[in-house]
C-alpha positions in Angstrom: 12.3 11.3 20.1 15.4 9.1 20.1 18.9 10.4 20.3 21.3 8.8 17.9 23.8 8.1 20.7 21.2 6.1 22.6 20.9 3.4 19.9 23.0 0.2 20.0 24.5 -1.2 16.8 21.8 -3.9 16.7 19.1 -1.4 17.0 20.6 0.7 14.2 20.7 -2.4 11.9 17.1 -3.2 12.6 15.8 0.4 12.5 14.1 1.9 9.3 16.6 3.4 6.8 15.9 6.6 4.9 15.0 6.2 1.2 18.3 7.8 -0.1 20.4 5.5 2.1 18.3 2.5 1.0 19.3 3.3 -2.6 22.9 3.6 -1.6 22.8 0.3 0.3 21.2 -1.5 -2.6 23.8 0.0 -5.0 26.6 -1.1 -2.7 25.2 -4.6 -2.6 24.9 -4.8 -6.4 28.5 -3.4 -6.7 29.8 -6.1 -4.3 27.9 -8.8 -6.1 29.3 -7.7 -9.5 32.8 -7.8 -8.0 32.2 -11.3 -6.6 30.9 -12.4 -10.0 34.0 -11.1 -11.8 36.2 -12.9 -9.2 34.2 -16.1 -9.7 34.7 -15.9 -13.5 38.4 -15.4 -13.0 38.5 -18.4 -10.6 36.9 -20.6 -13.3 39.8 -19.7 -15.6 38.0 -17.2 -17.8 40.5 -14.5 -18.8 39.3 -11.0 -18.0 40.7 -7.7 -19.3 43.2 -6.0 -16.9 40.9 -3.1 -15.9 38.1 -5.6 -14.9 40.6 -7.5 -12.8 41.6 -4.3 -11.0 38.0 -3.3 -10.5 37.0 -6.7 -9.2 39.9 -7.2 -6.9 40.0 -3.9 -5.2 37.6 -1.1 -5.6 34.2 -2.7 -6.2 34.3 -5.2 -3.4 35.5 -2.7 -0.8 33.2 0.1 -2.0 30.2 -2.2 -2.1 30.7 -3.5 1.4 31.4 -0.1 2.9 28.5 1.6 1.2 26.1 -1.1 2.2 27.1 -1.1 5.9 27.2 2.6 6.3 23.9 3.1 4.6 22.3 0.4 6.7 23.5 2.1 9.9 21.7 5.3 9.0 18.4 5.6 10.9 15.2 7.3 9.8 14.2 8.6 13.3 10.7 9.8 12.2 9.9 6.3 10.9 11.5 4.8 14.1 9.3 6.9 16.3 6.2 5.9 14.4 7.2 2.2 14.7 7.9 2.5 18.4 4.5 4.3 18.9 2.7 1.5 17.0 4.5 -1.2 19.0 3.5 0.3 22.3 -0.2 0.1 21.5 
């Protein structure tokens, strides 16, 4: 069994992610894309309501990126052990 302190950052990014955190990661990516879409509309000169500007400029982009990165760094150690066992055969 692996200890979480033994994994490097690169190993964490490439290791299997638990289902819950995969959902959180995907939601974070979608939130970040939504924010980028709203900023793109504003850059094209399309006027957005004030609350959408605030959401696009601050919270959505930051929350999306943070959620995606943290969720990706979470490791499913059971799946990782199975993967390592299959790779050693």
